[in-house]
C-alpha angles and dihedrals in degrees: 000000000000115000119257117263090219132020122209120231089255092052091048090050092053090052092046092054092048090050091050091052090050093049091047087055090052094239130139122223089248092056092050091048090056091051091051097038088243136113132264088240091058092048090050092050091053091049091050092050091244094116130041127237128215124228089254092053094047091051092046091050091049090050092050089048091052090236109165098175098114094183091055092046092050090049092051090049089052090051092048096048100037110121097177113150101192130190089271090071088073088071097051107122090014100069131025112280092249088073091059093041092053094049092046092049091051091047092059095042122121089202138355128217121181139181120197129177109170106029138030108264114273091236089061101039124119119227092252092050092048092048091050091053095046095047092049096048095037106026093166095058110126118229089252089066101031096056097053091046091056092043091050092051092052093046090055086074089078089084092065099028102045131102091273102033121197114238106255129189122178133184111209123189116229088238091066092050094049098044111103104218087174135357128318095268093055092047093047091050089050092055089047089052091054091049091049092053089050093050092048091051094242095123141023105216126193122183122217105213117229091230094056110137119229095017109148098160099092092120095052124100121158148142122224114203120199116223129208086266125020092250089064096053115128134207124209120202131172112255134181090259096044123277126358117214110214123202106152109116094225091055093043089053089052091052091049090051092048092050092053091048092051092043088056089054092053133085121258115265096258093047089047091053090051090047091055090048090056092049090052091053090053092060 
């Protein structure tokens, strides 16, 4: 089978985890290829996410790597054999691949935790709010690109609004709630949207007050995505080229610590809801 021309973030993650297991076993790709009657090139393509792997191959690799973590092995098998073609595939070739990678990552999450400072979280944005942000940041975007970006952002809500919603907690800085990305009516509708999601149980929202003492996290925005096992958790951070997908345990630990620190600086959910109600009345 010819290698893929492009690997999704999920396919790359599967390959990364298989490579980590191989390296932990002290084996080279050439040695593994000999065990499986394959080639080092084929092993490398699998580890880069450019070639798929069957359930049998994943389990054989795990056995050769002396991996005894059955939960991890089952999760890797699920990643390798998943043939889900979600709604995000409709935008492949229309929007940059990071849009599909983000939606797919959220779709497979066991929980979602997010911190936002400057904008309302994408999962809670209204169409008018999203359009205002996109047109301000990318004023030259033609309608043919602007419309699908807004549509994609709204459709991401399915992960928290569907029949089996993913638990979602977000910490929103007061600055983001007060910033008028458009006129008063758009901002009021955005606050109403957040309150509606809270009332329907789709989101746990905590507000970080602007007058919080000792808050040095103003430059931190992130999403922490729970995997089927903790080892497969993923962090998403804004980067100059788009979104950076983080899977190194040391960095994931740092993100978990940061989230807890910022959570401690935020209001409790009920107080946050009341805070947003007051902001809406001020508009």
